[in-house]
N, C-alpha and C positions, 0 to 999 in steps of 0.2 A: 504494500500500500504506500501511498505517497505522503501520508501524515499531514494533509492539508487541514486547515481550520475552516469550518463552514458555519455560517449562521443557520440555525435550525428552528423551525416553528413546528408545533405539534397540535393535532386535534385528536383526542382520545375518547371514543364513544364505547361505553360498556353497557352490556345487557346481561341478564342471567345466563344466557347461552353462548355469547360470543363477545368479542371485543374487536373494534375496528380502529386502527391507529394510522393516522395520516401524518407523515413527515414531509416537510417542504423546506426547500432552501430559499424560497422567496416569501416575503411577508404576505400574510393573509389576515383579513380583519377578524375572522372567527377562530384563528389558530393562536395558540399561546407561544410566545417566544421562550425557548428554553436555554438559549445561549450559543456561544461560539464553541463548537465541539471539534476536536481533532479526531483522527482515526480511532485512537484507543477509546476515547469517551463515546464516540458513535457506536463502536462495537459493544461496549458495555451497555449502552442504552438498548440496542437491538436484542442482546441476550436477556436483558431484564424484561423485555416485552414478550419474547418467546425463546425459551431456553434451547430448543432444538433447531433454531433457525440456521439456514445456510448463510453464514456470516459473510464470507467473501463475495458470494453472488449478490446478496442484497446490498452490500456496501457499494459494489460496482454499479448496480442499477440506480441507487440513490445519487451517486456522483455523476452518472451519465445524464439522467433525466432531470435531476433536481427535485424529485419527489419520490415517495415510496408509500404505498398503501399496504398495510398488513391486516389480514383477517385471521384472528386467533380464536379457535373454538375452545370454550371453557371445558375443562376436564373435571368432572365430579365423581 
């Protein structure tokens, strides 16, 4: 990874059955700014959202497109 620092905004929607997390590198009025994250901090954030995430693939997608939407099914 390149260890770039990116400004990141998040919108996290939780329901009893699933969670939708929208990460964006551009400011959005309904997203919450979470800070300037480097690769390590972004990786930790993604792991905290979904522990079995394909970290390398999703970090590359986020860096390329500037956004990432994650759908996480709740495990009960």
